[in-house]
Z-matrix of the N, CA and C atoms (Angstrom, degrees):
N
C 1 1.465
C 2 1.515 1 108.38
N 3 1.302 2 115.84 1 131.16
C 4 1.474 3 120.56 2 178.42
C 5 1.503 4 110.59 3 -68.47
N 6 1.333 5 115.53 4 156.23
C 7 1.471 6 121.92 5 -177.97
C 8 1.539 7 110.53 6 -59.18
N 9 1.342 8 116.61 7 -39.65
C 10 1.478 9 120.19 8 179.90
C 11 1.522 10 110.94 9 -64.36
N 12 1.342 11 117.27 10 -44.28
C 13 1.452 12 121.47 11 178.30
C 14 1.529 13 111.33 12 -63.44
N 15 1.332 14 116.10 13 -39.64
C 16 1.450 15 120.91 14 179.63
C 17 1.532 16 111.07 15 -63.42
N 18 1.339 17 116.41 16 -39.39
C 19 1.467 18 120.35 17 178.27
C 20 1.535 19 110.60 18 -64.87
N 21 1.336 20 116.73 19 -39.26
C 22 1.465 21 120.79 20 179.70
C 23 1.533 22 109.33 21 -64.51
N 24 1.317 23 116.95 22 -45.61
C 25 1.474 24 120.68 23 -179.77
C 26 1.534 25 109.75 24 -63.25
N 27 1.292 26 117.56 25 -43.80
C 28 1.471 27 121.05 26 178.48
C 29 1.520 28 111.41 27 -63.63
N 30 1.317 29 116.62 28 -41.25
C 31 1.473 30 120.52 29 178.51
C 32 1.528 31 111.39 30 -65.18
N 33 1.329 32 116.26 31 -40.83
C 34 1.456 33 121.01 32 178.20
C 35 1.519 34 109.77 33 -63.17
N 36 1.306 35 117.16 34 -45.54
C 37 1.458 36 121.82 35 179.88
C 38 1.516 37 111.58 36 -61.40
N 39 1.314 38 116.13 37 -44.14
C 40 1.462 39 120.94 38 179.45
C 41 1.529 40 110.58 39 -63.50
N 42 1.329 41 116.54 40 -44.78
C 43 1.473 42 119.81 41 -179.47
C 44 1.519 43 110.53 42 -65.63
N 45 1.332 44 117.32 43 -39.64
C 46 1.472 45 119.79 44 178.35
C 47 1.517 46 109.98 45 -60.52
N 48 1.317 47 118.41 46 -43.48
C 49 1.471 48 121.46 47 178.74
C 50 1.536 49 110.50 48 -61.71
N 51 1.325 50 116.74 49 -38.20
C 52 1.467 51 120.08 50 178.95
C 53 1.534 52 110.45 51 -66.18
N 54 1.339 53 116.63 52 -44.87
C 55 1.470 54 120.44 53 178.27
C 56 1.521 55 110.69 54 -61.29
N 57 1.331 56 116.93 55 -48.53
C 58 1.469 57 122.17 56 -177.50
C 59 1.517 58 111.66 57 -63.81
N 60 1.310 59 117.32 58 -32.47
C 61 1.478 60 119.61 59 -177.07
C 62 1.526 61 113.11 60 -73.04
N 63 1.323 62 117.79 61 -10.39
C 64 1.464 63 121.55 62 -178.14
C 65 1.536 64 112.48 63 -98.85
N 66 1.313 65 117.22 64 20.87
C 67 1.464 66 120.75 65 -179.96
C 68 1.525 67 111.99 66 48.88
N 69 1.329 68 114.76 67 55.77
C 70 1.456 69 119.75 68 -178.84
C 71 1.510 70 110.22 69 -58.23
N 72 1.324 71 116.40 70 147.89
C 73 1.474 72 120.16 71 -176.04
C 74 1.525 73 112.46 72 -65.90
N 75 1.312 74 114.82 73 148.76
C 76 1.462 75 122.50 74 179.50
C 77 1.526 76 108.35 75 -107.44
N 78 1.339 77 115.92 76 140.96
C 79 1.473 78 120.53 77 174.19
C 80 1.508 79 109.02 78 -118.18
N 81 1.329 80 118.05 79 126.21
C 82 1.457 81 121.27 80 -176.47
C 83 1.524 82 111.92 81 -114.19
N 84 1.309 83 117.62 82 17.68
C 85 1.471 84 126.14 83 179.60
C 86 1.526 85 113.21 84 69.05
N 87 1.314 86 116.44 85 28.72
C 88 1.444 87 119.31 86 172.39
C 89 1.527 88 107.58 87 -52.30
N 90 1.342 89 118.07 88 129.21
C 91 1.464 90 120.70 89 -175.06
C 92 1.538 91 111.67 90 -73.50
N 93 1.297 92 115.84 91 61.55
C 94 1.461 93 121.69 92 -177.32
C 95 1.533 94 106.81 93 -139.20
N 96 1.324 95 117.27 94 108.22
C 97 1.476 96 120.16 95 -178.77
C 98 1.518 97 113.38 96 -55.52
N 99 1.308 98 117.22 97 -36.15
C 100 1.469 99 119.89 98 -179.72
C 101 1.530 100 110.07 99 -66.29
N 102 1.315 101 117.21 100 -40.74
C 103 1.469 102 120.46 101 178.04
C 104 1.521 103 110.76 102 -61.43
N 105 1.322 104 116.63 103 -40.48
C 106 1.466 105 120.71 104 178.52
C 107 1.518 106 110.95 105 -66.50
N 108 1.329 107 117.41 106 -45.26
C 109 1.468 108 120.81 107 177.40
C 110 1.522 109 110.98 108 -61.42
N 111 1.333 110 117.21 109 -39.20
C 112 1.472 111 120.39 110 177.52
C 113 1.531 112 110.82 111 -63.59
N 114 1.347 113 116.62 112 -38.36
C 115 1.467 114 120.78 113 178.22
C 116 1.524 115 110.31 114 -64.02
N 117 1.347 116 115.76 115 -47.53
C 118 1.468 117 119.22 116 178.93
C 119 1.516 118 110.70 117 -59.30
N 120 1.329 119 116.74 118 -46.82
C 121 1.453 120 120.72 119 -179.87
C 122 1.522 121 111.65 120 -60.76
N 123 1.325 122 115.90 121 -41.42
C 124 1.477 123 119.69 122 179.27
C 125 1.519 124 111.44 123 -64.82
N 126 1.327 125 117.27 124 -40.37
C 127 1.463 126 119.89 125 178.71
C 128 1.540 127 110.05 126 -67.00
N 129 1.313 128 117.18 127 -43.11
C 130 1.477 129 119.87 128 179.22
C 131 1.523 130 111.77 129 -61.96
N 132 1.316 131 116.85 130 -41.71
C 133 1.469 132 120.80 131 178.49
C 134 1.524 133 110.36 132 -61.12
N 135 1.327 134 116.36 133 -43.43
C 136 1.458 135 120.90 134 178.86
C 137 1.532 136 110.33 135 -64.39
N 138 1.317 137 117.29 136 -46.60
C 139 1.466 138 120.84 137 179.26
C 140 1.527 139 110.85 138 -60.61
N 141 1.317 140 117.18 139 -42.86
C 142 1.463 141 120.81 140 179.67
C 143 1.534 142 110.55 141 -63.84
N 144 1.322 143 117.07 142 -44.92
C 145 1.457 144 121.23 143 -178.51
C 146 1.518 145 111.98 144 -62.18
N 147 1.337 146 115.74 145 -35.88
C 148 1.465 147 120.32 146 -178.48
C 149 1.527 148 112.49 147 -92.33
N 150 1.327 149 117.12 148 -1.22
C 151 1.482 150 123.26 149 -177.09
C 152 1.527 151 110.89 150 53.99
N 153 1.321 152 114.32 151 48.16
C 154 1.466 153 121.74 152 179.86
C 155 1.534 154 109.05 153 -71.17
N 156 1.329 155 117.86 154 129.37
C 157 1.470 156 120.36 155 178.17
C 158 1.540 157 111.25 156 -60.65
N 159 1.307 158 114.64 157 141.44
C 160 1.466 159 122.10 158 -177.06
C 161 1.523 160 112.15 159 -53.14
N 162 1.328 161 117.45 160 -40.72
C 163 1.473 162 120.93 161 -174.94
C 164 1.533 163 113.25 162 -68.45
N 165 1.330 164 118.92 163 -12.32
C 166 1.461 165 122.09 164 179.64
C 167 1.543 166 112.92 165 -102.10
N 168 1.309 167 117.16 166 -12.55
C 169 1.468 168 120.14 167 -172.30
C 170 1.528 169 112.85 168 -60.50
N 171 1.316 170 118.28 169 -46.85
C 172 1.476 171 119.93 170 -176.48
C 173 1.517 172 110.38 171 -61.19
N 174 1.316 173 116.80 172 -47.73
C 175 1.472 174 119.96 173 179.56
C 176 1.509 175 112.72 174 -58.86
N 177 1.316 176 117.05 175 -41.63
C 178 1.463 177 120.76 176 179.61
C 179 1.519 178 111.10 177 -69.33
N 180 1.340 179 116.88 178 -40.04
C 181 1.472 180 120.62 179 -179.97
C 182 1.519 181 110.22 180 -65.47
N 183 1.339 182 117.30 181 -41.76
C 184 1.455 183 120.78 182 -178.79
C 185 1.533 184 111.03 183 -59.04
N 186 1.298 185 117.08 184 -32.56
C 187 1.453 186 120.92 185 177.48
C 188 1.523 187 111.76 186 -58.36
N 189 1.344 188 116.56 187 -25.00
C 190 1.455 189 121.66 188 -177.41
C 191 1.526 190 112.72 189 -98.48
N 192 1.300 191 117.41 190 14.94
C 193 1.459 192 121.57 191 171.53
C 194 1.518 193 108.52 192 -91.04
N 195 1.309 194 117.13 193 132.58
C 196 1.463 195 121.84 194 -179.52
C 197 1.528 196 110.15 195 -127.59
N 198 1.312 197 114.53 196 161.00
C 199 1.467 198 122.81 197 174.17
C 200 1.512 199 112.02 198 53.59
N 201 1.333 200 117.29 199 -125.60
C 202 1.463 201 121.49 200 -175.09
C 203 1.535 202 111.93 201 -63.99
N 204 1.314 203 117.35 202 -33.49
C 205 1.472 204 120.18 203 179.14
C 206 1.529 205 110.37 204 -64.81
N 207 1.298 206 117.26 205 -40.38
C 208 1.461 207 122.02 206 178.23
C 209 1.522 208 110.38 207 -66.13
N 210 1.316 209 116.51 208 -42.45
C 211 1.453 210 120.93 209 177.44
C 212 1.540 211 111.00 210 -62.16
N 213 1.318 212 115.98 211 -42.71
C 214 1.476 213 121.20 212 178.63
C 215 1.548 214 108.71 213 -59.22
N 216 1.316 215 117.88 214 -46.63
C 217 1.459 216 120.74 215 -177.82
C 218 1.535 217 110.72 216 -62.86
N 219 1.318 218 116.82 217 -43.45
C 220 1.464 219 120.27 218 178.35
C 221 1.527 220 111.31 219 -60.31
N 222 1.307 221 116.74 220 -39.89
C 223 1.464 222 121.34 221 177.81
C 224 1.510 223 110.95 222 -64.33
N 225 1.323 224 116.99 223 -43.96
C 226 1.473 225 121.10 224 179.30
C 227 1.522 226 111.29 225 -64.28
N 228 1.326 227 117.35 226 -37.59
C 229 1.460 228 120.52 227 177.45
C 230 1.527 229 111.15 228 -63.05
N 231 1.323 230 116.47 229 -41.01
C 232 1.460 231 120.57 230 178.53
C 233 1.525 232 111.92 231 -66.63
N 234 1.313 233 116.51 232 -39.14
C 235 1.458 234 121.16 233 -173.50
C 236 1.520 235 113.41 234 -82.42
N 237 1.293 236 119.27 235 -14.99
C 238 1.458 237 121.13 236 -172.67
C 239 1.519 238 113.31 237 -62.00
N 240 1.304 239 117.43 238 -20.44
C 241 1.480 240 119.98 239 -179.45
C 242 1.542 241 112.43 240 -97.90
N 243 1.323 242 116.66 241 2.27
C 244 1.450 243 120.14 242 177.82
C 245 1.541 244 109.97 243 -74.86
N 246 1.328 245 117.11 244 146.57
C 247 1.470 246 119.74 245 176.59
C 248 1.533 247 110.70 246 -57.66
N 249 1.296 248 116.77 247 136.21
C 250 1.460 249 122.02 248 177.49
C 251 1.496 250 115.05 249 85.97
N 252 1.339 251 117.71 250 -1.13
C 253 1.469 252 120.05 251 179.55
C 254 1.527 253 107.64 252 -85.83
N 255 1.291 254 116.47 253 114.44
C 256 1.471 255 121.61 254 179.75
C 257 1.472 256 111.77 255 -130.42
């Protein structure tokens, strides 16, 4: 692994630990749009406070999806390479 790549991995790991240590909000796909918006807002506030790089936000947020929301994300990841998926 190149030194540059190693620094990126170490930085990502350090930032993930910082995000996780702040009791980041969990989303379990409660069928309530306000609850989902509150979750997004909470994650964005945390990312802004920690100055989390944009390219890491999705991966860190996905870690906080539980139950049906986690299953939905896994399904979308699988389907993204299917023809016609945009």
